All heavy atoms as TSV, in Angstrom:
chain	resi	resn	atom	element	x	y	z
A	1	MET	N	N	102.043	146.568	101.527
A	1	MET	CA	C	102.443	145.550	100.521
A	1	MET	C	C	101.348	145.385	99.500
A	1	MET	O	O	100.149	145.319	99.819
A	1	MET	CB	C	102.621	144.232	101.285
A	1	MET	CG	C	104.044	143.847	101.427
A	1	MET	SD	S	104.171	142.162	101.974
A	1	MET	CE	C	105.634	142.352	102.958
A	2	SER	N	N	101.750	145.216	98.309
A	2	SER	CA	C	100.774	145.050	97.243
A	2	SER	C	C	100.361	143.582	97.178
A	2	SER	O	O	100.943	142.702	97.782
A	2	SER	CB	C	101.353	145.460	95.895
A	2	SER	OG	O	102.331	144.572	95.467
A	3	GLU	N	N	99.308	143.341	96.456
A	3	GLU	CA	C	98.773	141.977	96.279
A	3	GLU	C	C	99.771	141.071	95.612
A	3	GLU	O	O	99.920	139.888	95.945
A	3	GLU	CB	C	97.462	142.009	95.514
A	3	GLU	CG	C	96.299	142.528	96.334
A	3	GLU	CD	C	94.989	142.377	95.613
A	3	GLU	OE1	O	94.815	141.363	94.895
A	3	GLU	OE2	O	94.198	143.272	95.745
A	4	ILE	N	N	100.533	141.622	94.679
A	4	ILE	CA	C	101.522	140.822	93.962
A	4	ILE	C	C	102.635	140.359	94.945
A	4	ILE	O	O	103.074	139.242	94.880
A	4	ILE	CB	C	102.143	141.651	92.795
A	4	ILE	CG1	C	101.041	141.890	91.738
A	4	ILE	CG2	C	103.326	140.947	92.205
A	4	ILE	CD1	C	101.419	142.809	90.631
A	5	GLU	N	N	103.089	141.280	95.808
A	5	GLU	CA	C	104.076	140.928	96.777
A	5	GLU	C	C	103.585	139.917	97.732
A	5	GLU	O	O	104.328	138.972	98.121
A	5	GLU	CB	C	104.592	142.151	97.544
A	5	GLU	CG	C	105.385	143.122	96.680
A	5	GLU	CD	C	105.613	144.443	97.384
A	5	GLU	OE1	O	104.768	144.841	98.215
A	5	GLU	OE2	O	106.636	145.068	97.099
A	6	LEU	N	N	102.351	140.013	98.208
A	6	LEU	CA	C	101.764	139.043	99.088
A	6	LEU	C	C	101.676	137.644	98.426
A	6	LEU	O	O	101.950	136.604	99.013
A	6	LEU	CB	C	100.410	139.486	99.561
A	6	LEU	CG	C	100.360	140.623	100.608
A	6	LEU	CD1	C	98.980	141.088	100.847
A	6	LEU	CD2	C	101.063	140.188	101.874
A	7	HIS	N	N	101.265	137.675	97.175
A	7	HIS	CA	C	101.171	136.469	96.359
A	7	HIS	C	C	102.541	135.777	96.279
A	7	HIS	O	O	102.661	134.591	96.416
A	7	HIS	CB	C	100.578	136.779	94.981
A	7	HIS	CG	C	100.589	135.558	94.112
A	7	HIS	ND1	N	99.771	134.518	94.195
A	7	HIS	CD2	C	101.432	135.264	93.041
A	7	HIS	CE1	C	100.039	133.648	93.309
A	7	HIS	NE2	N	101.040	134.045	92.548
A	8	GLN	N	N	103.531	136.590	95.988
A	8	GLN	CA	C	104.905	136.072	95.815
A	8	GLN	C	C	105.408	135.456	97.162
A	8	GLN	O	O	106.035	134.378	97.187
A	8	GLN	CB	C	105.859	137.132	95.363
A	8	GLN	CG	C	107.263	136.640	94.995
A	8	GLN	CD	C	107.214	135.636	93.823
A	8	GLN	OE1	O	106.515	135.882	92.838
A	8	GLN	NE2	N	107.937	134.558	93.961
A	9	LEU	N	N	105.129	136.134	98.314
A	9	LEU	CA	C	105.547	135.612	99.601
A	9	LEU	C	C	104.845	134.297	99.877
A	9	LEU	O	O	105.474	133.326	100.343
A	9	LEU	CB	C	105.243	136.626	100.700
A	9	LEU	CG	C	106.098	137.860	100.769
A	9	LEU	CD1	C	105.593	138.835	101.816
A	9	LEU	CD2	C	107.520	137.467	101.112
A	10	ARG	N	N	103.551	134.238	99.599
A	10	ARG	CA	C	102.826	132.993	99.814
A	10	ARG	C	C	103.291	131.873	98.928
A	10	ARG	O	O	103.506	130.745	99.360
A	10	ARG	CB	C	101.307	133.274	99.560
A	10	ARG	CG	C	100.431	132.084	99.632
A	10	ARG	CD	C	100.096	131.762	101.052
A	10	ARG	NE	N	99.102	130.685	101.074
A	10	ARG	CZ	C	99.168	129.690	101.881
A	10	ARG	NH1	N	100.100	129.602	102.818
A	10	ARG	NH2	N	98.243	128.762	101.863
A	11	HIS	N	N	103.584	132.220	97.711
A	11	HIS	CA	C	104.115	131.243	96.752
A	11	HIS	C	C	105.454	130.694	97.253
A	11	HIS	O	O	105.687	129.464	97.237
A	11	HIS	CB	C	104.278	131.888	95.383
A	11	HIS	CG	C	104.950	131.003	94.387
A	11	HIS	ND1	N	106.278	131.038	94.148
A	11	HIS	CD2	C	104.450	130.032	93.549
A	11	HIS	CE1	C	106.609	130.116	93.258
A	11	HIS	NE2	N	105.509	129.508	92.868
A	12	ASP	N	N	106.355	131.562	97.663
A	12	ASP	CA	C	107.672	131.142	98.101
A	12	ASP	C	C	107.559	130.237	99.372
A	12	ASP	O	O	108.235	129.268	99.518
A	12	ASP	CB	C	108.543	132.345	98.434
A	12	ASP	CG	C	108.890	133.170	97.190
A	12	ASP	OD1	O	108.765	132.613	96.098
A	12	ASP	OD2	O	109.316	134.342	97.394
A	13	ASP	N	N	106.612	130.587	100.265
A	13	ASP	CA	C	106.376	129.810	101.486
A	13	ASP	C	C	105.890	128.403	101.099
A	13	ASP	O	O	106.346	127.408	101.622
A	13	ASP	CB	C	105.378	130.499	102.389
A	13	ASP	CG	C	105.173	129.725	103.670
A	13	ASP	OD1	O	106.158	129.336	104.306
A	13	ASP	OD2	O	103.970	129.491	104.027
A	14	LEU	N	N	104.964	128.315	100.164
A	14	LEU	CA	C	104.425	127.019	99.732
A	14	LEU	C	C	105.523	126.180	99.087
A	14	LEU	O	O	105.577	124.949	99.273
A	14	LEU	CB	C	103.226	127.230	98.804
A	14	LEU	CG	C	101.965	127.722	99.433
A	14	LEU	CD1	C	100.947	128.037	98.387
A	14	LEU	CD2	C	101.417	126.702	100.429
A	15	VAL	N	N	106.379	126.790	98.301
A	15	VAL	CA	C	107.465	126.053	97.662
A	15	VAL	C	C	108.431	125.541	98.698
A	15	VAL	O	O	108.848	124.382	98.641
A	15	VAL	CB	C	108.202	126.976	96.634
A	15	VAL	CG1	C	109.531	126.362	96.166
A	15	VAL	CG2	C	107.295	127.273	95.446
A	16	ARG	N	N	108.756	126.302	99.691
A	16	ARG	CA	C	109.639	125.864	100.759
A	16	ARG	C	C	109.054	124.709	101.529
A	16	ARG	O	O	109.735	123.702	101.824
A	16	ARG	CB	C	109.922	127.010	101.769
A	16	ARG	CG	C	111.137	127.893	101.366
A	16	ARG	CD	C	111.550	128.778	102.520
A	16	ARG	NE	N	110.482	129.700	102.963
A	16	ARG	CZ	C	110.209	130.875	102.374
A	16	ARG	NH1	N	110.893	131.248	101.345
A	16	ARG	NH2	N	109.237	131.621	102.853
A	17	ARG	N	N	107.755	124.808	101.800
A	17	ARG	CA	C	107.063	123.672	102.527
A	17	ARG	C	C	107.095	122.394	101.706
A	17	ARG	O	O	107.279	121.295	102.203
A	17	ARG	CB	C	105.637	124.061	102.862
A	17	ARG	CG	C	105.530	125.063	103.974
A	17	ARG	CD	C	104.074	125.282	104.326
A	17	ARG	NE	N	103.918	126.368	105.295
A	17	ARG	CZ	C	102.819	126.617	105.913
A	17	ARG	NH1	N	101.738	125.886	105.657
A	17	ARG	NH2	N	102.748	127.613	106.806
A	18	ALA	N	N	106.777	122.526	100.405
A	18	ALA	CA	C	106.783	121.376	99.548
A	18	ALA	C	C	108.162	120.741	99.461
A	18	ALA	O	O	108.285	119.483	99.463
A	18	ALA	CB	C	106.313	121.793	98.166
A	19	GLU	N	N	109.198	121.545	99.393
A	19	GLU	CA	C	110.570	121.003	99.363
A	19	GLU	C	C	110.887	120.245	100.671
A	19	GLU	O	O	111.532	119.182	100.632
A	19	GLU	CB	C	111.576	122.087	99.083
A	19	GLU	CG	C	111.527	122.620	97.662
A	19	GLU	CD	C	112.385	123.868	97.468
A	19	GLU	OE1	O	112.913	124.417	98.472
A	19	GLU	OE2	O	112.558	124.251	96.316
A	20	ALA	N	N	110.492	120.809	101.779
A	20	ALA	CA	C	110.717	120.161	103.077
A	20	ALA	C	C	110.000	118.853	103.173
A	20	ALA	O	O	110.553	117.839	103.613
A	20	ALA	CB	C	110.310	121.091	104.213
A	21	GLU	N	N	108.725	118.755	102.729
A	21	GLU	CA	C	108.007	117.545	102.763
A	21	GLU	C	C	108.628	116.485	101.840
A	21	GLU	O	O	108.659	115.329	102.131
A	21	GLU	CB	C	106.542	117.781	102.361
A	21	GLU	CG	C	105.750	118.532	103.405
A	21	GLU	CD	C	104.351	118.845	102.996
A	21	GLU	OE1	O	103.836	118.190	102.044
A	21	GLU	OE2	O	103.700	119.654	103.620
A	22	HIS	N	N	109.114	116.979	100.707
A	22	HIS	CA	C	109.787	116.069	99.747
A	22	HIS	C	C	111.042	115.463	100.376
A	22	HIS	O	O	111.270	114.243	100.247
A	22	HIS	CB	C	110.148	116.838	98.500
A	22	HIS	CG	C	110.757	115.970	97.462
A	22	HIS	ND1	N	110.067	115.041	96.697
A	22	HIS	CD2	C	112.040	115.931	96.987
A	22	HIS	CE1	C	110.906	114.445	95.873
A	22	HIS	NE2	N	112.095	114.969	96.009
A	23	ARG	N	N	111.835	116.252	101.095
A	23	ARG	CA	C	113.008	115.758	101.755
A	23	ARG	C	C	112.681	114.709	102.860
A	23	ARG	O	O	113.333	113.683	102.986
A	23	ARG	CB	C	113.813	116.904	102.402
A	23	ARG	CG	C	114.642	117.658	101.388
A	23	ARG	CD	C	115.634	118.586	102.034
A	23	ARG	NE	N	114.992	119.536	102.960
A	23	ARG	CZ	C	114.569	120.744	102.584
A	23	ARG	NH1	N	114.726	121.178	101.354
A	23	ARG	NH2	N	113.982	121.560	103.453
A	24	VAL	N	N	111.583	114.970	103.573
A	24	VAL	CA	C	111.107	114.004	104.580
A	24	VAL	C	C	110.719	112.673	103.935
A	24	VAL	O	O	111.126	111.611	104.399
A	24	VAL	CB	C	109.945	114.590	105.374
A	24	VAL	CG1	C	109.285	113.535	106.238
A	24	VAL	CG2	C	110.423	115.756	106.283
A	25	ARG	N	N	109.945	112.771	102.846
A	25	ARG	CA	C	109.564	111.533	102.174
A	25	ARG	C	C	110.786	110.735	101.667
A	25	ARG	O	O	110.850	109.546	101.681
A	25	ARG	CB	C	108.606	111.820	100.999
A	25	ARG	CG	C	107.179	112.140	101.472
A	25	ARG	CD	C	106.202	112.132	100.301
A	25	ARG	NE	N	106.604	113.016	99.279
A	25	ARG	CZ	C	106.256	114.313	99.128
A	25	ARG	NH1	N	105.531	114.845	100.036
A	25	ARG	NH2	N	106.649	115.020	98.106
A	26	GLU	N	N	111.741	111.489	101.089
A	26	GLU	CA	C	112.958	110.799	100.599
A	26	GLU	C	C	113.737	110.148	101.719
A	26	GLU	O	O	114.202	109.036	101.571
A	26	GLU	CB	C	113.899	111.846	99.899
A	26	GLU	CG	C	113.450	112.218	98.548
A	26	GLU	CD	C	114.440	113.188	97.887
A	26	GLU	OE1	O	115.280	113.806	98.632
A	26	GLU	OE2	O	114.403	113.335	96.680
A	27	ALA	N	N	113.827	110.797	102.899
A	27	ALA	CA	C	114.500	110.231	104.037
A	27	ALA	C	C	113.822	108.941	104.495
A	27	ALA	O	O	114.439	107.936	104.794
A	27	ALA	CB	C	114.617	111.203	105.160
A	28	LEU	N	N	112.479	108.983	104.550
A	28	LEU	CA	C	111.707	107.779	104.912
A	28	LEU	C	C	111.930	106.670	103.937
A	28	LEU	O	O	112.094	105.473	104.355
A	28	LEU	CB	C	110.265	108.135	105.065
A	28	LEU	CG	C	109.844	108.999	106.263
A	28	LEU	CD1	C	108.359	109.370	106.167
A	28	LEU	CD2	C	110.141	108.264	107.565
A	29	ARG	N	N	111.879	106.978	102.704
A	29	ARG	CA	C	112.082	105.993	101.640
A	29	ARG	C	C	113.465	105.338	101.790
A	29	ARG	O	O	113.629	104.123	101.682
A	29	ARG	CB	C	111.969	106.638	100.260
A	29	ARG	CG	C	111.134	105.825	99.306
A	29	ARG	CD	C	110.965	106.543	97.975
A	29	ARG	NE	N	109.782	107.408	98.030
A	29	ARG	CZ	C	109.712	108.666	97.656
A	29	ARG	NH1	N	110.770	109.237	97.150
A	29	ARG	NH2	N	108.618	109.341	97.718
A	30	ALA	N	N	114.476	106.176	102.018
A	30	ALA	CA	C	115.861	105.666	102.129
A	30	ALA	C	C	115.964	104.801	103.410
A	30	ALA	O	O	116.652	103.743	103.372
A	30	ALA	CB	C	116.840	106.824	102.219
A	31	ARG	N	N	115.308	105.159	104.504
A	31	ARG	CA	C	115.358	104.425	105.751
A	31	ARG	C	C	114.725	103.029	105.534
A	31	ARG	O	O	115.249	102.046	105.947
A	31	ARG	CB	C	114.681	105.222	106.848
A	31	ARG	CG	C	115.004	104.681	108.204
A	31	ARG	CD	C	114.373	105.490	109.288
A	31	ARG	NE	N	114.753	106.913	109.150
A	31	ARG	CZ	C	114.000	107.878	109.666
A	31	ARG	NH1	N	112.882	107.628	110.320
A	31	ARG	NH2	N	114.376	109.163	109.539
A	32	ARG	N	N	113.577	103.014	104.857
A	32	ARG	CA	C	112.874	101.777	104.580
A	32	ARG	C	C	113.761	100.872	103.679
A	32	ARG	O	O	113.846	99.688	103.916
A	32	ARG	CB	C	111.548	102.033	103.906
A	32	ARG	CG	C	110.461	102.352	104.871
A	32	ARG	CD	C	109.121	102.337	104.116
A	32	ARG	NE	N	108.291	103.417	104.706
A	32	ARG	CZ	C	107.856	104.483	104.043
A	32	ARG	NH1	N	108.093	104.636	102.797
A	32	ARG	NH2	N	107.161	105.385	104.675
A	33	ALA	N	N	114.378	101.493	102.665
A	33	ALA	CA	C	115.206	100.655	101.753
A	33	ALA	C	C	116.399	100.090	102.495
A	33	ALA	O	O	116.758	98.922	102.270
A	33	ALA	CB	C	115.668	101.522	100.626
A	34	ALA	N	N	117.004	100.844	103.420
A	34	ALA	CA	C	118.128	100.347	104.157
A	34	ALA	C	C	117.698	99.218	105.110
A	34	ALA	O	O	118.396	98.231	105.237
A	34	ALA	CB	C	118.707	101.470	105.013
A	35	ARG	N	N	116.498	99.325	105.645
A	35	ARG	CA	C	115.986	98.264	106.524
A	35	ARG	C	C	115.734	97.018	105.747
A	35	ARG	O	O	116.083	95.926	106.144
A	35	ARG	CB	C	114.696	98.719	107.210
A	35	ARG	CG	C	114.667	98.547	108.659
A	35	ARG	CD	C	113.370	98.935	109.291
A	35	ARG	NE	N	112.416	99.580	108.431
A	35	ARG	CZ	C	111.764	100.707	108.784
A	35	ARG	NH1	N	111.970	101.250	109.922
A	35	ARG	NH2	N	110.912	101.209	107.935
A	36	ARG	N	N	115.160	97.150	104.563
A	36	ARG	CA	C	114.880	95.979	103.702
A	36	ARG	C	C	116.206	95.376	103.235
A	36	ARG	O	O	116.351	94.154	103.171
A	36	ARG	CB	C	114.045	96.359	102.498
A	36	ARG	CG	C	112.566	96.409	102.827
A	36	ARG	CD	C	111.788	96.509	101.536
A	36	ARG	NE	N	112.062	97.729	100.800
A	36	ARG	CZ	C	111.325	98.824	100.811
A	36	ARG	NH1	N	110.216	98.856	101.513
A	36	ARG	NH2	N	111.669	99.886	100.134
A	37	GLY	N	N	117.193	96.175	102.946
A	37	GLY	CA	C	118.466	95.718	102.492
A	37	GLY	C	C	119.157	94.901	103.578
A	37	GLY	O	O	119.777	93.857	103.369
A	38	THR	N	N	119.051	95.368	104.803
A	38	THR	CA	C	119.666	94.677	105.955
A	38	THR	C	C	119.018	93.338	106.131
A	38	THR	O	O	119.648	92.319	106.358
A	38	THR	CB	C	119.526	95.525	107.230
A	38	THR	OG1	O	120.196	96.765	107.036
A	38	THR	CG2	C	120.161	94.795	108.439
A	39	ALA	N	N	117.664	93.286	106.038
A	39	ALA	CA	C	116.937	92.053	106.255
A	39	ALA	C	C	117.262	91.049	105.101
A	39	ALA	O	O	117.332	89.854	105.349
A	39	ALA	CB	C	115.439	92.333	106.309
A	40	ALA	N	N	117.428	91.525	103.898
A	40	ALA	CA	C	117.688	90.664	102.748
A	40	ALA	C	C	119.119	90.150	102.726
A	40	ALA	O	O	119.379	89.112	102.136
A	40	ALA	CB	C	117.350	91.414	101.469
A	41	ARG	N	N	120.037	90.841	103.366
A	41	ARG	CA	C	121.438	90.452	103.302
A	41	ARG	C	C	121.758	89.272	104.229
A	41	ARG	O	O	122.901	88.808	104.242
A	41	ARG	CB	C	122.322	91.608	103.689
A	41	ARG	CG	C	122.812	92.358	102.477
A	41	ARG	CD	C	123.757	93.416	102.850
A	41	ARG	NE	N	122.903	94.495	103.281
A	41	ARG	CZ	C	123.249	95.522	104.029
A	41	ARG	NH1	N	124.451	95.609	104.463
A	41	ARG	NH2	N	122.373	96.440	104.364
A	42	GLY	N	N	120.822	88.786	104.934
A	42	GLY	CA	C	121.138	87.578	105.726
A	42	GLY	C	C	120.823	87.719	107.209
A	42	GLY	O	O	121.190	86.806	107.938
A	43	ALA	N	N	120.293	88.758	107.605
A	43	ALA	CA	C	119.847	88.870	109.030
A	43	ALA	C	C	118.771	87.805	109.192
A	43	ALA	O	O	117.728	87.844	108.565
A	43	ALA	CB	C	119.362	90.278	109.341
A	44	GLU	N	N	119.038	86.833	110.049
A	44	GLU	CA	C	118.133	85.748	110.211
A	44	GLU	C	C	116.852	86.253	110.891
A	44	GLU	O	O	116.933	87.037	111.824
A	44	GLU	CB	C	118.769	84.628	111.022
A	44	GLU	CG	C	119.913	84.015	110.331
A	44	GLU	CD	C	120.499	82.828	111.180
A	44	GLU	OE1	O	119.844	82.419	112.126
A	44	GLU	OE2	O	121.639	82.485	110.902
A	45	PRO	N	N	115.742	85.752	110.465
A	45	PRO	CA	C	114.467	86.148	111.148
A	45	PRO	C	C	114.486	85.541	112.556
A	45	PRO	O	O	115.104	84.544	112.808
A	45	PRO	CB	C	113.376	85.516	110.255
A	45	PRO	CG	C	114.041	84.461	109.513
A	45	PRO	CD	C	115.476	84.847	109.352
A	46	GLU	N	N	113.790	86.202	113.402
A	46	GLU	CA	C	113.681	85.735	114.766
A	46	GLU	C	C	112.948	84.422	114.804
A	46	GLU	O	O	111.781	84.371	114.447
A	46	GLU	CB	C	112.880	86.775	115.627
A	46	GLU	CG	C	113.564	88.174	115.671
A	46	GLU	CD	C	114.750	88.153	116.605
A	46	GLU	OE1	O	114.763	87.400	117.585
A	46	GLU	OE2	O	115.651	88.932	116.347
A	47	SER	N	N	113.620	83.367	115.207
A	47	SER	CA	C	112.985	82.052	115.181
A	47	SER	C	C	112.042	81.835	116.337
A	47	SER	O	O	111.169	81.019	116.277
A	47	SER	CB	C	114.087	80.966	115.175
A	47	SER	OG	O	114.827	81.083	116.362
A	48	HIS	N	N	112.248	82.576	117.436
A	48	HIS	CA	C	111.435	82.360	118.582
A	48	HIS	C	C	110.098	83.142	118.556
A	48	HIS	O	O	109.251	82.909	119.360
A	48	HIS	CB	C	112.158	82.717	119.871
A	48	HIS	CG	C	112.521	84.149	119.936
A	48	HIS	ND1	N	113.646	84.690	119.337
A	48	HIS	CD2	C	111.897	85.188	120.537
A	48	HIS	CE1	C	113.692	85.958	119.572
A	48	HIS	NE2	N	112.722	86.313	120.264
A	49	THR	N	N	109.997	84.007	117.565
A	49	THR	CA	C	108.737	84.730	117.445
A	49	THR	C	C	107.794	84.023	116.561
A	49	THR	O	O	108.192	83.381	115.584
A	49	THR	CB	C	108.952	86.192	116.910
A	49	THR	OG1	O	109.566	86.086	115.652
A	49	THR	CG2	C	109.833	87.020	117.848
A	50	ARG	N	N	106.564	84.023	116.920
A	50	ARG	CA	C	105.528	83.374	116.095
A	50	ARG	C	C	104.490	84.392	115.712
A	50	ARG	O	O	104.081	85.232	116.495
A	50	ARG	CB	C	104.847	82.331	116.933
A	50	ARG	CG	C	105.009	80.920	116.463
A	50	ARG	CD	C	104.399	79.986	117.425
A	50	ARG	NE	N	103.108	79.535	116.870
A	50	ARG	CZ	C	102.260	78.841	117.581
A	50	ARG	NH1	N	102.497	78.538	118.836
A	50	ARG	NH2	N	101.173	78.442	117.013
A	51	ARG	N	N	104.132	84.344	114.466
A	51	ARG	CA	C	103.081	85.256	113.993
A	51	ARG	C	C	101.779	84.750	114.538
A	51	ARG	O	O	101.461	83.561	114.473
A	51	ARG	CB	C	103.045	85.320	112.497
A	51	ARG	CG	C	104.217	86.079	111.946
A	51	ARG	CD	C	103.994	86.301	110.507
A	51	ARG	NE	N	105.085	87.149	110.026
A	51	ARG	CZ	C	104.889	88.228	109.286
A	51	ARG	NH1	N	103.677	88.552	108.953
A	51	ARG	NH2	N	105.911	88.920	108.923
A	52	ARG	N	N	100.953	85.628	115.017
A	52	ARG	CA	C	99.661	85.284	115.530
A	52	ARG	C	C	98.732	84.993	114.363
A	52	ARG	O	O	98.722	85.723	113.368
A	52	ARG	CB	C	99.077	86.408	116.335
A	52	ARG	CG	C	97.785	86.063	117.031
A	52	ARG	CD	C	97.316	87.236	117.788
A	52	ARG	NE	N	96.696	88.167	116.847
A	52	ARG	CZ	C	95.936	89.193	117.172
A	52	ARG	NH1	N	95.723	89.440	118.380
A	52	ARG	NH2	N	95.431	89.951	116.268
A	53	SER	N	N	98.032	83.915	114.456
A	53	SER	CA	C	97.052	83.594	113.463
A	53	SER	C	C	95.811	84.480	113.586
A	53	SER	O	O	95.341	84.663	114.699
A	53	SER	CB	C	96.623	82.117	113.533
A	53	SER	OG	O	95.606	81.828	112.619
A	54	TRP	N	N	95.353	85.001	112.517
A	54	TRP	CA	C	94.148	85.856	112.545
A	54	TRP	C	C	92.884	85.005	112.568
A	54	TRP	O	O	91.780	85.537	112.675
A	54	TRP	CB	C	94.133	86.773	111.399
A	54	TRP	CG	C	95.225	87.817	111.518
A	54	TRP	CD1	C	96.399	87.845	110.838
A	54	TRP	CD2	C	95.229	88.921	112.387
A	54	TRP	NE1	N	97.176	88.890	111.213
A	54	TRP	CE2	C	96.461	89.575	112.168
A	54	TRP	CE3	C	94.354	89.478	113.322
A	54	TRP	CZ2	C	96.828	90.748	112.875
A	54	TRP	CZ3	C	94.726	90.605	114.001
A	54	TRP	CH2	C	95.947	91.241	113.771
A	55	PHE	N	N	93.016	83.688	112.390
A	55	PHE	CA	C	91.841	82.820	112.381
A	55	PHE	C	C	91.820	81.992	113.626
A	55	PHE	O	O	92.836	81.581	114.143
A	55	PHE	CB	C	91.903	81.883	111.131
A	55	PHE	CG	C	91.917	82.713	109.857
A	55	PHE	CD1	C	93.132	82.887	109.156
A	55	PHE	CD2	C	90.795	83.295	109.345
A	55	PHE	CE1	C	93.152	83.592	107.994
A	55	PHE	CE2	C	90.826	84.030	108.190
A	55	PHE	CZ	C	91.992	84.193	107.502
A	56	ALA	N	N	90.625	81.691	114.102
A	56	ALA	CA	C	90.467	80.848	115.314
A	56	ALA	C	C	90.901	79.425	114.978
A	56	ALA	O	O	90.714	78.961	113.876
A	56	ALA	CB	C	89.031	80.898	115.751
A	57	ARG	N	N	91.489	78.788	115.974
A	57	ARG	CA	C	91.880	77.386	115.787
A	57	ARG	C	C	90.660	76.481	115.736
A	57	ARG	O	O	89.716	76.713	116.452
A	57	ARG	CB	C	92.830	76.971	116.872
A	57	ARG	CG	C	94.134	77.728	116.820
A	57	ARG	CD	C	95.050	77.269	117.877
A	57	ARG	NE	N	95.366	75.857	117.729
A	57	ARG	CZ	C	96.084	75.168	118.586
A	57	ARG	NH1	N	96.514	75.735	119.708
A	57	ARG	NH2	N	96.331	73.898	118.394
A	58	THR	N	N	90.743	75.493	114.926
A	58	THR	CA	C	89.621	74.519	114.836
A	58	THR	C	C	89.858	73.422	115.850
A	58	THR	O	O	90.979	73.145	116.229
A	58	THR	CB	C	89.445	73.930	113.399
A	58	THR	OG1	O	90.715	73.325	113.067
A	58	THR	CG2	C	89.158	75.039	112.446
A	59	ALA	N	N	88.776	72.737	116.231
A	59	ALA	CA	C	88.903	71.696	117.255
A	59	ALA	C	C	89.487	70.420	116.678
A	59	ALA	O	O	89.511	70.111	115.584
A	59	ALA	CB	C	87.506	71.376	117.814
């Protein structure tokens, strides 16, 4: 194989990997947006859960 062919194979491989990573990022973005949309549409927040305070309580 010539250097040009090796270069083309490497280039094609990198393009395929970049496209796959792009699809993964898009799927994650869509999943996050769907989760936010569900929460915003009226799913009530858990009333029994309490957020832990990061600060110590004062006396």
